[in-house]
C-alpha beads as a LAMMPS data file, in Angstrom:
LAMMPS data file: protein, C-alpha beads

218 atoms
217 bonds

1 atom types
1 bond types

-500.0 500.0 xlo xhi
-500.0 500.0 ylo yhi
-500.0 500.0 zlo zhi

Masses

1 110.0

Atoms # bond

1 1 1 -131.983 379.154 -273.800
2 1 1 -133.145 382.598 -272.577
3 1 1 -133.066 381.725 -268.855
4 1 1 -129.494 380.447 -269.034
5 1 1 -128.446 383.608 -270.894
6 1 1 -129.979 385.766 -268.141
7 1 1 -128.280 383.675 -265.468
8 1 1 -124.930 383.982 -267.226
9 1 1 -125.426 387.744 -267.569
10 1 1 -126.232 388.084 -263.851
11 1 1 -123.172 386.043 -262.893
12 1 1 -120.997 388.167 -265.183
13 1 1 -122.363 391.363 -263.639
14 1 1 -121.735 390.031 -260.125
15 1 1 -118.189 389.041 -261.045
16 1 1 -117.547 392.438 -262.619
17 1 1 -118.971 394.214 -259.577
18 1 1 -116.814 392.177 -257.208
19 1 1 -113.724 392.894 -259.310
20 1 1 -114.461 396.642 -259.415
21 1 1 -115.015 396.802 -255.657
22 1 1 -111.707 395.039 -255.067
23 1 1 -109.775 397.157 -257.572
24 1 1 -111.307 400.347 -256.187
25 1 1 -109.861 399.532 -252.777
26 1 1 -106.552 398.095 -254.001
27 1 1 -105.746 401.078 -256.226
28 1 1 -107.050 403.973 -254.153
29 1 1 -105.583 402.840 -250.824
30 1 1 -101.887 402.927 -251.824
31 1 1 -102.370 406.176 -253.740
32 1 1 -103.913 407.828 -250.674
33 1 1 -100.983 406.482 -248.657
34 1 1 -98.481 408.028 -251.072
35 1 1 -100.256 411.398 -250.928
36 1 1 -100.416 411.213 -247.132
37 1 1 -96.684 410.590 -246.850
38 1 1 -95.930 413.452 -249.238
39 1 1 -98.040 415.787 -247.099
40 1 1 -96.045 414.722 -244.019
41 1 1 -92.774 415.387 -245.816
42 1 1 -94.086 418.791 -246.901
43 1 1 -94.494 419.709 -243.227
44 1 1 -90.789 419.170 -242.459
45 1 1 -87.837 421.519 -242.879
46 1 1 -87.239 421.723 -246.617
47 1 1 -85.214 423.854 -248.958
48 1 1 -87.096 425.864 -251.559
49 1 1 -86.033 423.418 -254.271
50 1 1 -87.153 420.415 -252.216
51 1 1 -90.521 422.035 -251.511
52 1 1 -91.076 422.646 -255.217
53 1 1 -90.276 418.994 -255.929
54 1 1 -92.699 417.808 -253.230
55 1 1 -95.410 420.158 -254.522
56 1 1 -94.967 418.754 -258.023
57 1 1 -95.153 415.186 -256.697
58 1 1 -98.340 416.017 -254.748
59 1 1 -99.981 417.624 -257.775
60 1 1 -99.039 414.651 -259.958
61 1 1 -100.345 412.198 -257.352
62 1 1 -103.675 413.997 -257.042
63 1 1 -104.031 414.082 -260.818
64 1 1 -103.330 410.354 -261.041
65 1 1 -105.829 409.631 -258.254
66 1 1 -108.484 411.663 -260.067
67 1 1 -107.877 409.677 -263.253
68 1 1 -108.158 406.410 -261.322
69 1 1 -111.355 407.609 -259.637
70 1 1 -112.905 408.592 -262.975
71 1 1 -112.094 405.269 -264.614
72 1 1 -113.279 403.179 -261.667
73 1 1 -116.466 405.191 -261.181
74 1 1 -117.318 405.034 -264.875
75 1 1 -116.764 401.273 -264.826
76 1 1 -119.104 400.969 -261.845
77 1 1 -121.762 402.966 -263.682
78 1 1 -121.391 400.696 -266.700
79 1 1 -121.810 397.633 -264.463
80 1 1 -124.916 399.086 -262.795
81 1 1 -123.158 399.205 -259.413
82 1 1 -124.225 402.733 -258.420
83 1 1 -125.885 402.984 -255.017
84 1 1 -127.783 406.141 -254.098
85 1 1 -128.472 407.201 -250.508
86 1 1 -131.240 409.518 -249.354
87 1 1 -130.285 411.331 -246.150
88 1 1 -131.027 414.693 -244.519
89 1 1 -128.361 417.177 -245.634
90 1 1 -127.644 420.799 -244.743
91 1 1 -127.543 422.186 -248.254
92 1 1 -125.704 425.453 -247.583
93 1 1 -122.966 423.698 -245.608
94 1 1 -122.527 421.185 -248.424
95 1 1 -122.350 423.930 -251.072
96 1 1 -119.762 425.849 -249.029
97 1 1 -117.708 422.700 -248.563
98 1 1 -117.756 421.985 -252.300
99 1 1 -116.783 425.485 -253.408
100 1 1 -114.204 425.720 -250.610
101 1 1 -112.297 422.850 -252.178
102 1 1 -111.752 424.966 -255.303
103 1 1 -111.348 428.450 -253.803
104 1 1 -107.549 428.300 -253.389
105 1 1 -107.026 427.225 -257.002
106 1 1 -109.435 429.899 -258.228
107 1 1 -107.751 432.660 -256.221
108 1 1 -104.288 431.640 -257.408
109 1 1 -105.523 432.259 -260.953
110 1 1 -107.295 435.519 -260.136
111 1 1 -110.769 433.974 -260.364
112 1 1 -113.730 434.342 -258.019
113 1 1 -116.112 431.685 -256.701
114 1 1 -119.618 432.337 -255.405
115 1 1 -122.728 430.501 -254.188
116 1 1 -126.295 431.600 -254.899
117 1 1 -129.120 429.709 -253.188
118 1 1 -132.660 430.863 -253.981
119 1 1 -134.661 432.061 -250.933
120 1 1 -137.362 429.402 -251.406
121 1 1 -134.853 426.513 -251.247
122 1 1 -135.196 424.744 -247.859
123 1 1 -132.058 424.655 -245.680
124 1 1 -132.389 420.903 -245.101
125 1 1 -132.914 418.536 -248.039
126 1 1 -132.885 414.785 -248.571
127 1 1 -130.262 413.715 -251.087
128 1 1 -127.110 411.668 -251.570
129 1 1 -124.416 414.142 -250.478
130 1 1 -121.573 411.973 -251.811
131 1 1 -123.067 411.703 -255.313
132 1 1 -124.067 415.372 -255.354
133 1 1 -120.600 416.405 -254.198
134 1 1 -118.946 414.330 -256.911
135 1 1 -121.127 415.682 -259.706
136 1 1 -120.674 419.315 -258.652
137 1 1 -116.935 418.862 -258.093
138 1 1 -116.645 417.538 -261.647
139 1 1 -118.617 420.477 -263.037
140 1 1 -116.679 423.106 -261.054
141 1 1 -113.310 421.538 -261.899
142 1 1 -114.293 421.590 -265.558
143 1 1 -115.375 425.240 -265.295
144 1 1 -112.094 426.231 -263.628
145 1 1 -110.099 424.362 -266.248
146 1 1 -111.489 426.437 -269.100
147 1 1 -111.886 429.836 -267.398
148 1 1 -109.029 432.292 -267.750
149 1 1 -110.645 435.357 -266.149
150 1 1 -113.796 436.248 -264.242
151 1 1 -115.261 433.575 -262.004
152 1 1 -117.422 430.540 -261.350
153 1 1 -120.860 430.533 -259.721
154 1 1 -122.720 427.632 -258.136
155 1 1 -126.478 428.210 -258.101
156 1 1 -129.327 426.263 -256.510
157 1 1 -133.023 426.907 -257.176
158 1 1 -136.312 425.053 -257.246
159 1 1 -136.820 423.219 -260.503
160 1 1 -139.688 425.077 -262.222
161 1 1 -140.489 422.030 -264.383
162 1 1 -141.242 419.948 -261.268
163 1 1 -143.679 422.233 -259.452
164 1 1 -146.242 419.441 -259.059
165 1 1 -143.735 416.947 -257.669
166 1 1 -144.583 415.648 -254.171
167 1 1 -141.092 416.545 -252.936
168 1 1 -138.918 419.603 -253.409
169 1 1 -137.031 419.168 -256.704
170 1 1 -133.936 421.347 -257.061
171 1 1 -131.860 422.492 -260.011
172 1 1 -128.099 422.899 -259.575
173 1 1 -126.204 425.050 -262.062
174 1 1 -122.518 425.856 -262.497
175 1 1 -121.795 428.943 -264.569
176 1 1 -118.456 430.355 -265.606
177 1 1 -117.030 433.170 -267.708
178 1 1 -114.861 430.852 -269.769
179 1 1 -114.584 430.323 -273.505
180 1 1 -117.819 428.341 -273.763
181 1 1 -118.608 425.310 -275.907
182 1 1 -119.590 425.481 -279.593
183 1 1 -123.209 424.412 -280.060
184 1 1 -122.276 421.531 -282.350
185 1 1 -120.033 420.053 -279.645
186 1 1 -122.329 420.443 -276.626
187 1 1 -123.832 416.947 -276.900
188 1 1 -120.456 415.401 -277.716
189 1 1 -118.798 416.373 -274.428
190 1 1 -121.080 414.021 -272.470
191 1 1 -119.732 411.016 -274.336
192 1 1 -117.067 408.991 -272.473
193 1 1 -113.397 409.710 -273.244
194 1 1 -114.422 412.728 -275.329
195 1 1 -113.702 416.437 -274.998
196 1 1 -115.138 419.227 -277.130
197 1 1 -111.699 420.471 -278.131
198 1 1 -109.482 417.491 -278.925
199 1 1 -106.434 419.508 -277.862
200 1 1 -107.957 420.026 -274.405
201 1 1 -106.596 416.764 -273.019
202 1 1 -103.091 417.851 -273.975
203 1 1 -103.504 421.411 -272.663
204 1 1 -105.518 420.765 -269.494
205 1 1 -105.311 417.028 -268.805
206 1 1 -108.195 414.780 -267.790
207 1 1 -109.747 411.567 -269.035
208 1 1 -112.837 412.999 -270.714
209 1 1 -114.983 410.989 -268.279
210 1 1 -116.058 413.694 -265.815
211 1 1 -119.164 414.922 -267.646
212 1 1 -120.137 411.393 -268.673
213 1 1 -120.071 410.395 -264.980
214 1 1 -122.150 413.476 -264.123
215 1 1 -124.819 412.509 -266.658
216 1 1 -124.987 408.930 -265.393
217 1 1 -125.345 410.062 -261.753
218 1 1 -127.875 412.817 -262.258

Bonds

1 1 1 2
2 1 2 3
3 1 3 4
4 1 4 5
5 1 5 6
6 1 6 7
7 1 7 8
8 1 8 9
9 1 9 10
10 1 10 11
11 1 11 12
12 1 12 13
13 1 13 14
14 1 14 15
15 1 15 16
16 1 16 17
17 1 17 18
18 1 18 19
19 1 19 20
20 1 20 21
21 1 21 22
22 1 22 23
23 1 23 24
24 1 24 25
25 1 25 26
26 1 26 27
27 1 27 28
28 1 28 29
29 1 29 30
30 1 30 31
31 1 31 32
32 1 32 33
33 1 33 34
34 1 34 35
35 1 35 36
36 1 36 37
37 1 37 38
38 1 38 39
39 1 39 40
40 1 40 41
41 1 41 42
42 1 42 43
43 1 43 44
44 1 44 45
45 1 45 46
46 1 46 47
47 1 47 48
48 1 48 49
49 1 49 50
50 1 50 51
51 1 51 52
52 1 52 53
53 1 53 54
54 1 54 55
55 1 55 56
56 1 56 57
57 1 57 58
58 1 58 59
59 1 59 60
60 1 60 61
61 1 61 62
62 1 62 63
63 1 63 64
64 1 64 65
65 1 65 66
66 1 66 67
67 1 67 68
68 1 68 69
69 1 69 70
70 1 70 71
71 1 71 72
72 1 72 73
73 1 73 74
74 1 74 75
75 1 75 76
76 1 76 77
77 1 77 78
78 1 78 79
79 1 79 80
80 1 80 81
81 1 81 82
82 1 82 83
83 1 83 84
84 1 84 85
85 1 85 86
86 1 86 87
87 1 87 88
88 1 88 89
89 1 89 90
90 1 90 91
91 1 91 92
92 1 92 93
93 1 93 94
94 1 94 95
95 1 95 96
96 1 96 97
97 1 97 98
98 1 98 99
99 1 99 100
100 1 100 101
101 1 101 102
102 1 102 103
103 1 103 104
104 1 104 105
105 1 105 106
106 1 106 107
107 1 107 108
108 1 108 109
109 1 109 110
110 1 110 111
111 1 111 112
112 1 112 113
113 1 113 114
114 1 114 115
115 1 115 116
116 1 116 117
117 1 117 118
118 1 118 119
119 1 119 120
120 1 120 121
121 1 121 122
122 1 122 123
123 1 123 124
124 1 124 125
125 1 125 126
126 1 126 127
127 1 127 128
128 1 128 129
129 1 129 130
130 1 130 131
131 1 131 132
132 1 132 133
133 1 133 134
134 1 134 135
135 1 135 136
136 1 136 137
137 1 137 138
138 1 138 139
139 1 139 140
140 1 140 141
141 1 141 142
142 1 142 143
143 1 143 144
144 1 144 145
145 1 145 146
146 1 146 147
147 1 147 148
148 1 148 149
149 1 149 150
150 1 150 151
151 1 151 152
152 1 152 153
153 1 153 154
154 1 154 155
155 1 155 156
156 1 156 157
157 1 157 158
158 1 158 159
159 1 159 160
160 1 160 161
161 1 161 162
162 1 162 163
163 1 163 164
164 1 164 165
165 1 165 166
166 1 166 167
167 1 167 168
168 1 168 169
169 1 169 170
170 1 170 171
171 1 171 172
172 1 172 173
173 1 173 174
174 1 174 175
175 1 175 176
176 1 176 177
177 1 177 178
178 1 178 179
179 1 179 180
180 1 180 181
181 1 181 182
182 1 182 183
183 1 183 184
184 1 184 185
185 1 185 186
186 1 186 187
187 1 187 188
188 1 188 189
189 1 189 190
190 1 190 191
191 1 191 192
192 1 192 193
193 1 193 194
194 1 194 195
195 1 195 196
196 1 196 197
197 1 197 198
198 1 198 199
199 1 199 200
200 1 200 201
201 1 201 202
202 1 202 203
203 1 203 204
204 1 204 205
205 1 205 206
206 1 206 207
207 1 207 208
208 1 208 209
209 1 209 210
210 1 210 211
211 1 211 212
212 1 212 213
213 1 213 214
214 1 214 215
215 1 215 216
216 1 216 217
217 1 217 218
């Protein structure tokens, strides 16, 4: 009957959530250990050839960890396991931290990064800094991936469509000077495992989950 179906569905969701929590720990922990050991080796006396090999191993490890993170996080979203916090956060510090993670990569490619926070945005806001950081990191990484010259800007302003909201509603935007997305593919890129240009996964890598995760967490 209907009640037994609901009970079975709840039990299945609980089992899936428990499995995802376990796999998240079991997969990420050894990968972080591998990356940590590689960083320690990088700090020792190495020949130029050895350093290049270690750098390649580090880059490959980080790429693999990002793929694992995307798959696990998407699975959690599918299982309804997302938990959102609401804590006081220094917005400018968080924005600088997020862009700082990408500055070295941008500079190595001759690109610029910048932050623009509107004057009427309060310095302290209540949000989930982890979720916000993940969404913006996905958007900035995507912008860097498809930008060959120019730069990337992270902008924060009050959301004009939420002027009557009891709290301060903000709009976060990531803009780049890249190739852009054809209008007929703009909705498609938010679908899981999908990229606007099907050759993008071969040229730039990635799972095609980043923007889908952003949509589910925003």
